[in-house]
N, C-alpha and C positions, 0 to 999 in steps of 0.2 A: 310942670316939668322943671326939673332941677337944672340949673346952669352949671358950667364947669367950675365957676367960682364956688357954688354951693358944694359940689363934689369935693373940691380941694379943701373946703372948710371941714367937711366930714372926715376926710383923711387926716387933716391936721388934728382934729379933735380926738381921733383914734390914737394917734401917736402921742397925744398929750396925756393919755391914760397911763396908769402905772403898768409895769410889766405883768403883774398878776391879773389886773383888770383886762388887759389886752388878751391874755390867755383865755379868760372866761368868755369874752365876746367871741373870740375865734372858735372856741368849743361850741358855743350856741349856734353859730353860723354853720359849723360843720354838721351839727345834728339836723338843723332845719332844711338845709339845702338838699341832702340826699333823700329826706322824707318827701319833700316836694317833687323831686325828680321821680321817685317811685310812684307817687299818685298820678303824676303826669303820664308816666308810662302805662299805668293801668287804664286811664281814660283813653289814651291813644290806641291801646290794644283793643278796647271795646269798640272804638270807632272803626278800626280797620276790619274787625271781625264782622261788624254790622254791615259795612260796605260790601265785603265779599259775599256774605250770605244774602244780602238784598239782591245782588245780581243773580244768584242762583234761584231765589224765589221768583223774580221777574221772569227768568227763563222758564221755570216750571209753569207759571201762569200762562205764559205765551204758548207753551206746548199744549196746555189744556184748550186754550182758545182755538189753536190751529186744528186740533182734532175735531172739535165741534164745527168749526168753519168748514173743514173738509167734508163733514157729513152734510152740512147745508148745501155746499156746492154740488155734492152728489145728488141730493134731492132736486136741486135746480136743473141739473142735467136730465134727470128723469122726466121732470115736468115739461121741459122743452121738447124732448123726444116724444113724449106721450101726446103732446099737442100736435106735433108733426105727423104722428101715427094716426091720430084721430082725424086730422084734416090734411090729407095729402097735398091739397092745393097750396098749403102754407109751408111746405118743406123748404123751398128755396128762400122764403122770407125768414124762416126760423133758423136757417143754417148758420148765419153769423152769430146769433145768440148762443147757439149750441157750441160752436167753436170757442167762443169767449168763456163760456161756463167750464168747458174742458180745460182750457188754459189756466183758468183761475184755480181749478181743482189741482192741477199739476203744480202750480206755484205754491199752493198750500203744502203739498207733500214735500217739495224741495225745502221750504222754510222749516218744516218740522225736522227733517233729517239734519239740516245745518245747525239747528238749535241743540242737537244732541252732542255736539263736538266738545262742549265744556264739562261734561259729566264723566264719571268714572267708566272705565271700559266695560266692567261687568254689568252695571246698571244700563249703560248705553246699549249693550247687546240685548238685554231683556226687553227694554222699551222698543227697540227697533224691530224685534221679532213680533211683538204685539201689534205695532203699527203696520208692519208688512202684511199681517193677516187681514187687518181691516182694509188696507190698500188694495189687496187682491180683490176684495168685494167691489171696491170703487172701480178698479180697472175692468172687472167683468161687466159692471153696469155701463161703463163707457163703451166697451166693445159691443154690447147688445144695442145700446142707443145708436151707435155709429151705423149699424146695419139698417136702421130706420131710414137714414138719409142716403145710404149708398145703394140699397136694394130697390129695384123698381116696384112701384105699388102694384099689387095684384089686381087683375081685372074683376069687376063685380060679377061673381058667379052665383050669388045667393038669390033665390027666388021667393024665399019665404022667411018668416021670422026666425025659424029654427036654424036656418043656414046663414045667419048674419055673420059679419066679420067679428073677431074677438075684440073685447073692450080695451085691451092693452097689449102692447108688443111683448110684455112679460107674461109668462104663463100664469103665475099667481103672484101679483105684486105684493099682496099682504104678507105672504110667507117669505118672500124674498127680502122685503124691508125689515121684517121681524128678525131674520138671521143677521141682517146688516146691523140692526140696532143692538143685537146681542154682542156682536163683535166690537161695536162701539163702546158698549158698557165695559167689556173686558179691557179695552185699551184705556178707558178712563180710570178703571180700577188700578191698572198698572201705574198710570200717572199719579193717582192718589197715593199709592204705596210709596212712590218715589218722593212725593211731597211730605209724607209722614217721616220718611227716612231723613229728608233734609231738616225737618223740624227737630228730630231726635239728635241729628248731628250738630245742629245749631245749639241745642240745649247743652250737649256735651262740651262743645267748644267754649260756650259762655262760662260753663263751670270751670273748665281748665284755665280759661283766660282770667277768671276771677281769682282762682287759686294762685296762678302764676303772678298776677299783678300784686296781690297781697304779699306773696312770698318775696317778690323783688322789693316791694316797699319796706317790708319788715327787715329784709336783708340790708337795704341801704340805710334804714334807720339804725340797725345794729352796727353797721359799719361806721355811720356817723357818730354814734355813741362811743364806739371804740376809739375813733380818731379824736373825739372830744376829750375822752379820758387820757389819751396819749398826749394831747396838747397841754392839758392841765399838768400832767406829770412832767412833761418837758419844761413847762414854765417853772415848776418847783425845782427841777434839776438845774435849770439855768441859774436860778437864784443861789442854789447850793454851789454851783461852779464858780459863781462870782466870789462867794466867800472863800472858796478853796483857792482861787487865783490870788486873792489878797494874801492868804496864808503862804502860797508858793512864792510870791514876791518877797515876803519877809524872810522865807527860808532859802531863797535861791542863792546859789553860789556865784552866779553871774551878777555883776554890778548893773543895776537898773535905775534909770532916772526918768522922771516925768517933767516935761517942759511945756511952756505955753507957746503961743504962735510967735512970740518975740524972742524966744530962745532962753527965757528965764526959767530956772529950775524951780519946779513946784514940789517935787517929792524925790527922795532917794531911798533905796533899801539899805539894810545893814551891810550887804556885800559892797555897795558903792562907798559907804563910809569907810570900810576897812581898806578898800583899794586906794582911796585918796588920803586916808589917814586923818580925816577931820570929821566932826560930828555933823549931823544933818542940819542943825540950826545954823551952822556957819555956811552951809551950802545952799540952802533954800533962798531963792531970790537972786542968786548970782548967775552970770552968763554961762551957758553950757560949755563954751570953748575956752573958759578962763583958765582952768588948771590943766588943760590937755592941749596937745599939739597935733594937728592933722598932718599926717605923713604924705609927702609927695603931692600936696595941694598948695598952689601959690595963693597969696593974699592973706589979709588979716582975718581974725575970727568973725568979725561982723560981716565982712564980705562973704565969708564962707557960709554964714547962716542965711544970708539972702539967697544963695543958690539952693541951700537945703529947703528953705521955705517955699521956693518956687516948685521944687520937686514934690514936696508934701502936698501943696495945693493941687497938683496934677493927680493926686491919689497914689503916688508911688513912694516907696520907701527909699531912704538915702542910706548908702553903705560906704564906709571909708575906714581906713586904718588910722588909729590915733595912739600917741604915746602918753602914758599916765605916769607921773612922778609922785612918789611917796616920800616926802622929806628929802633927805640926801641919798636915798637908795638909787640903785640902777633903774632907769625907766623900763617899763615892760609894755609890750605891744599888745593892743587889743583891736578887735574888729567891732566897730560901732555900727549898729543898725538902728536908724531912727524911722519909726513907722508912724503914720498919721492916725489920729483918732478923730472921726468925723461924726457930725450930728445927723439926724434923719434927713436933713436937707442937703447933705453932702458937703457941708462946710467943715474945714479943719478947726477944731476947738483946742486941741493940744496934741502932743506927740510923746511917744514912748521910745526911749533910747536904751538899748541893751548892749552891754559890752561882753565880748567873747575873747578870752585870753588866747592869743595865737602865738605866743612866744615859743612854746614847746612845739606847736605845729610847724612853725617856720624852721625850727631845728630839724624836725623829722622830715620836712620837705627837702631840706638840703641833703640830709643823709640818704633820702630816697633817690634824689637825683644822682648822687654818687653811685649808689647801688645799681641804678638803672644803667648808668654808663658802663659799670663793670659787667653787668649782665649782658648788655649789648655787645661788648667786646667778646665775651665768652661765646655768645650765640653766633656771632659773625665768624669767629675763628674755629668753631666746632667742625669736626669732620663729618658729623651726622647732620642730615638735613633736618631743619626745624622750620615748621610752618604754623600759622594760626589760621583756622578756618572758622568763618562766621557766615551763617546763612548760605552755605554752599560755596562761598567765595574765599579765595586766598587773600587775606588782608595783611599777612606778613610772610616773607620768604627770605631765608638767609642764603648766602652764596653757595653753601654746600648743597642745598636743595636744588638750586638752579643747575648745578653741575651734575647731580645725580639724574635729573630728568632731562638733561640735554639742552638747557637754555643758557644763552650767553650771559644774561644779567638777571638778577632777581626781579627787576621791574617787568621784564618780559613774561616771567612766569606768573606774576600777580595779575596779568591781564586775562588769564584763563580760569575757568571754573575748576574746583578741586576734582569733580567727577571726571574731567578730561585727563587727569593724571593717573586714573585707576584703570586697570585692564578690564575689558568688558565682562569677563567671567567673574570679577570680584566687585562689580559696582553695587551689588546689593549690600556691601559692607560700608557704604558711604557714611561718614561720621556725621550723622544728623539725628536729631531727636534727643532731648535731654530729660525726658520724663523720668522721675524718680532719682535724678542725679542732682548733686549739689556741687558748688564750686569747690574744686580740689579733688573730686572723686576721679579715680582712674576709669577710663572707658575701654582702653586696650592695654594689655601688658604683654610684651614680647610676642606680639601677634604677627604671623607671617601672612603676607598677601602679595598680589601681583600688581606691579605698577606699569604705566605706559609712558614711554619717553616721548619727547617732541618728534623724534624721528620715526615713531611707531613701533619701537622695539619693546618687548615684554621683559621686565626685570623683576627679580625677587627682592622683596623688602621685608625688613623686620620693623614693626611699628609699635611705638608706645604713645598713648594719647591720654590726656586728662582734660577735665572741664575747667576752664579759667574764665575770668572776667576781662573783657576787652572793650574799652570805651563804654563801660556801664552795661554791657550786654553779654550774655553767656557766649562763649566761643570754645573751640577745641584747639588745644596746643598739641601738635603731633610731631614726633621725631622719627625720622626714617634712616635706616641703615641699609646700604646696598649689600645684599648677601647673595647676589647672583652667582658669583664664583663658588661660594661655599655650598649653595644648593646644587650647583652642577656637580661638584665633587660628591655630595651626599647622594645625588641620584645615581651617579656612576657606581658608587660603593653599594647602594641598595640594589642596583641592577646586577652588580657582580655577585652579591650575596644571594639574590634571587636565582641567578643562573646556577650558582653552586648548589643551592638547596634543590633546585629543580633537577639538576643532573644527579644529585644524590637520590632523589625520589625515583628518577628513571632507573638508576642502578638497582634500587630495591625492587622495583616492579619487574625489571627484566630478570633479576636473579631469582625472585620468588616464583616465577612461572617458567615451566619447561614445556608448556604447550606451544607448538610452533605457531599456530594461528593467533593465539593470544599475544605472543611476543611480537608478531608482525603488526597486529592492531595497535599495540602499545607504541611501537616505533613510529607508525604513521600519525597517530594522535599527537604525540609529543613533538614530532617534527613540525606539524602545523601550528601547535600552540607556542613553541619557542620563538618562531619567526612571525607569528600572526599572519601566516600565509593563507591563501584561498583554497589551496589544494595540496595534498601530500599523499604519496603512495609508495608501496614497496613492490618491486618486480623481482621475481626469482628466475634465475637463469639455469638452464640445463646445458652444460658445456659440451656434452656428448652429442646431443641432437640439435644444438643451436636453436633451441626454442626458449621462449620467455613467457611468463604468465604473471599477470597482476594478482597478488595474493591479498593485499590490504590497501584500502584508500580511506582518506578522511576529507570531508568537505566536498564530496563528489555530487554532481547533479545527474549523472547518468550511471547506469550499473556497470560493474566490471565485466569486461569481455570474458565469457566462460572458456573460450577456446584458446589454446596456446598461440603465441605470435612467432612466426618464423623470422629470424634475423638474417637480413641479407649481408653479403660480404662487406659492403661499403659501410655498414653500421655495426658490424660484429666487433671490429676493433674498438669502436667508440664505447660499446657496452662493456667490453672487457678491460677498458682502461682503468688503472688503479689510481688515477687522479680525478678529482672532481671536475666537472665540466659545466660551465655557466652558459646558458642560452638566453641572451638578452631579448632575442626575438625568435620564438620557436618556428616562425615561418621559414627561417633559414634551413631548418631540418625537415625531413620527411615525417609527417605525423602518422603515416601508416605504421611506422615502427612502434608507436605508442598510441594506440587507438583512442584512449579516453581524451587525449588532448583536443581532438577535433570537436567532440561534443561538449567539452568543458570550457571552450573559449579561452584556452590558456595562451598567454602572451609571453611571459618570462618564466624561466625555470632553471633549476640547477640540479645536477645529478651527482650522487656520491656512491662510490662502490662499496658493497658489503663483502668483505674479504674473509674467507674461511679456508684455512690450510693453504694460504698463499695463493688462493684462486678466487676470482670474482664469482660469487655465488648469487649475488643480487644487486639491485640498484635501489637507493633511496632517492626519490624525486620530490622536490618541493617546488611549487609553482604558484604564480599569481595570474589573475585574470586582467591585469593591467601591466603596463611597463614598469619594471622594478629594477633598481640597481642594488645588487646584493652587497651588503656592507661586510667589512672584515669580521665584525662581531658575529654576524649571521653565518658566515663561512666557518668561523672557528667553532661555534656552537654545533653546527650541523656536522662538521668533521668529527668532533668529539662524540656526538650521538651516533654517527655511523660506525666509529670504532667500538663503542659499547654495544651497538646493535650487532656487530659482527661476532663479538664474543657470545652474546645471548643467542644469536642464531646458531652458532656452533653447538652451544649447550642444548638448544632445543632439538637440533638435528640428531645429536648423540642420544637424547632422550627418546626421540622417535625411533631411532635404530634399536634402542634397548627395548622399547615396547614391542617392536616388531619381533625381536628375538624371543621375548617372553611369550608372545602369541604363538610363535612357532613351537616353543617348548610346551605350551599348553596343548597345542594340537598333537604334538608327538606323544605327550603324556596321555591324552585321550585315546590316541591310537594304540598306545601300549596297553592301556587298561582294556580297551576293546579286544585287543589280541589275546590278553590274558583270559578274558571271559570266554572268548571263542575256544581257546585251548582247554579251559576247564570244562566247557560244555562237551568238547570232543572226548576228553579223558573220561568224564563222567559217563558219557554214552558208551565208550568202549568198555569201561569197568562193568557197567550194567549189562551191556549186550554180550560181551566176550567173557570176561572173567567171571561174571555172575553165572552165566550159563554153564561155563566149564565147572565151576564149583558145584552147581546143582547137578550136573551130569555125574560128577565124581561121587557125590552123596548117593545119587540113585544107584550107581554101580555098586557102591559099598553095601547098600541095603539089599541088592540082588545077590551079592556075594554072601551076605549074612544069611539070606534065606536058603541059598543053595548049599552052603557048607554046613556040615553038621559039627559045629564047634562045641566040644564038651569041656574043654579046659577053661577054668575061670580066668586064667591069664589071657587067653585069646579073646574071651568075651570082654574083659576089661580093656584090652588094647583096641578092640573094635569100637567099644563105646567111646574111648578117647578120640579115635579117628573121627567118629561122627560128631563128637562135641567140638573138635577143632574145625571141622568143616562148617558147623553152624556158626561158630565164632567168626570164621573167615568170611562167610556169607554176610553176617551182620555188619562186620567191619567194612566190607566192600559196599554194602548198601549205604552205610553212614558216610563213607568217603565220597561215594557218588552223590549223595544228597548234599553234602557240604560243598562239593565242587559245583553243583547246579541243582538247587532244591526243586524237586518236582512240584511241590505245592505252589512255588513261585511261578513256575512255568505254566501250570495248569489253571491256577485260581487267582493269581495276581499278588500284589504287594501286601494288601491288608491281611488276608489269611496267612501269608508267609510270615509276617511280623508277629502275628499272634502265636503261630506255631513255634517260631523261634524263641519267643518269650517263655512259652511253656517248657520247651526242651531245656533252655538255659536255667530256668527255675529248678527243674528236676536235677540237673547235673551239679549245680552249685549251691543248692539249698538257700537261694535268695528269693525275696518276694519281687516279682516282676509284674508290673501293670502296664498293659498296652491299651492306649486310647486312640481312636481315630475319629475325625470329624471333617466333613466337607470334601471327602475323597470318594467319589462314586465312579464305578466302572474301572476299566483297566487303563494304565498309563503305558507309555512307550516301554518296550521290554528293556532297552538299555538303561532308561531312567529307573525302572523298577529294580533292576539288578544293581545299579549304582547305589541307590538308597538302602537296599537290603545289605550290600557289602559294608556300607558305612555303619549301619546298625549292628551288624555282626562283628565288625572290628571294634566298635565301641564297647559291646558287651564282653568281648574277650579281654579288652584292657581293664574293664571293671573287675572281672574275675581275677585277673593277675595282680592288679596294683591297688584297687580302691579300698578293699576291706569294707565293702558296703553291706548294708542289710536290706535296702530297698532300692529298686530301680524303676523309673518311670519312662516309658517310651510313648511319644505322642506323634501322630501323623495328622497334620491339620492342613486343610486346603481352603482357599478363597479365590476371589476373582483375579488376584494379582500373582499368587505364588503357592507352592506346596512347601510346607515346613515340616522337617523331622527334628524333634527335640528329644534328647536323651539326657536325663540327669539322675544323679545318685546321691546318697547321703554318706559317701565315703570320706576318707581322710583328706582328699584334695591334694593339691601341690601348687608350688609357686611357678607361674607362667613366665618363661623367659623368651627372648627373641630367638626365633629359629635361625640356626646357622648350619650350612651344609656340612661343615666339618664335625659338628656335634650330633648330626642326625643319627649316626649309628649308635652312639651312646644313649640317646633318648628313645630310640626305636623309630621305625619307619611307619608305624600305624597312623599317627597323626598326619604325616606327609601323604600317605595313601588316601586318607579321607579327604584332605584338602584338594588333592589332585582330582579325585572323582567329582567333587563339587564344582571345581573350576572347569572340568570338561563339559559341563552343562551351563556354563556362565552363571553358576550358582555362588552363594555366599556361605562360607564356613566360619563359624564363630565358636571359640573355645573360651569358657569362663570357669576359672577354678581358683580357690584360695585354700590354704592349709586349714583343715578342720571344718570346712564348709562345703565339701563335696565338689562335684564337677558337673558342668552343663555344656552340652554340645548342641549347637543349632545349625542346621543345614537348610538353606532356603534356595529353592529352584524356581526361577520366574516362569510364568505361564508361557511367555514367548518361547523359551527354550523347550517347554513341553510340546507346544504346537509345532515348532521347527523339527523336533525329533519325531513327533507323531506323523 
């Protein structure tokens, strides 16, 4: 065994080798050590695998032994019971042996079950099932044997050899034990299969272990080889660096000197020669502090070197400022750093001194101090708050920052975290995280955020922030400007602009609609939106009956009362007041006057009158479900809305009156048309019944007279023929007038045959091609609708004959589930459609007016489309609802 002295000599011998030799030795050690570790791992892995598998094989052998032992115990139980059966006198004597055999058998079973706990669940389940089948046989044998000892022995009843007692208490012991041995063999085969599985698993694990061990060994060998190559390469690089360092010393701009432990100069580089102004041969051997003066250090040069030597011996570098003079020039200041060079034993053998010229640095430091003082004055006198944040803390705060955030002194504000000066809603903007940023980069530029003063007030701030260096660590320099007043003015201005824009939008919506219900819905919606109220509604008043009705609400939870509300005398004056009424607590008023209030849980409300023609026609009510103080702005906005609503309400009521008048005119027009048709029917009937019969009677009398009189004169005969011809013409004209007034085919057969007949007659009279098409119209329609559509077609054909100069006319009657459509178009010259005006109706003719009135009398649609040179098309559409109503 080597002693510590021997180990120290080995270490010393190692360090006495050259640097290249040490590198080679280290590389060889690096290769051998990992290889040995890999082989050791392989052997240990083999050992652990063998130990683990040995335990499994021992457990398998134990289970095999237990199975056979269990069979032996079962046979022993049988033998004891058989002996007791054969010799009943020995039952009591054999009973302990029997119980012992049974306990031994049960112990074997318990040991077998416990031995299965270490194997896999699937194999354990299979072995346990096989063993349980064998154990059922054992339990059955024990139960049968137990009866030998528990049952009373039978009295001897046999009298002959043929009636002797059976040889065994089992019916057929051979068959019984043959079945038991079969089950035993199955259990042993299951155990054998498990043993084979263990052998296969061991073989596989040994194979995997071998591969893994060799892989790790080769991996460590490769790693050691790579490290050896790296060490050799590092050794070569170290040698190259040494040569480079020598070159750097020669080319260095800093003066460098090498001194021994006594302070004598051993080497100086060219820069040192240039700084001193003397060649190296004059400097080598001289004392290090001979031509330089140590600044701010008392004592002589030798005394100074003693202190330097002590510090170098402690392994520390000495630093000091010295003045170097070059001839008669102005001395320049350098920072001298003397570092020790130690041997492997830790002893100082020499020292290296490096001079750094700090003359310019001192001047820059002076200027920097002046600029820092100026910057400090600017920062302290700035009206903007300036802070520096580092790691979430305020490390610098100027006086303006303390004033902005409500602190008396900057020192008080520095005691809080920066996050405590930010409003809770803006704390996600805390200036932290400098990823991707470099010193000098802007982090925020004219950014607006919310601040939190010491008193808990929220203030608006404009922030500029950039990344700076503070004490060698990144920090954020932020400047704050209090813009609370400016933001307040901006918010007021934005609110005013929003109010104006909203009121303009309301104007457009109110003006664009003349539907009374739409106007009331718009009023209630905007009243709620303008004030952010919980509920808004419009109540219309009937001044004659003193009744009120809610017509529109917004934000309601209960439905509007359908019945009108009677206004009692005590509240009638309130509802008719032309001034707004504020109800801070509606409990002071009777809610029965305004039924929704009770179900809506209204607490505060305000009422504004809607004045039309200097009378209160309605109320605009805005309410809250909590106590609310109405501001002057809300009163002003709602007053303006009420005034605009009054105008829109007046327009809507005028429009409703106009619609009512138009409906009355339509009803009167329909009645007039109906009266005309009835008059035409009466006249047609009178012409057909009275005038037609009279003309027929006259012609009959003329023919009788002709037969009775013997007229010989040609003149008399000619006159009589003229009379008969005039009578025929008069009768034909009467029939045509009667047909035009009320076509018999229309009355007898309906609209479709009447239109076809009308087309044929019109084609004959005007030498035009008329095509009549019908589709989807089956059966008869209401007589008034048939007459109306027939008159429209008749009027359209008359207009075509008078004005169109057409060659072809198409008449279509189309029906579907929604409506009946009559379409009449021609290929005539057409005309320019102009807006209908009553004063020009006579000049344009009343035909179009009549057709439009007839269509309107059935709630139908009348469409006229015409262009010069492209013909004219008339479409009349009667909805099925009108057909059913008239039917």
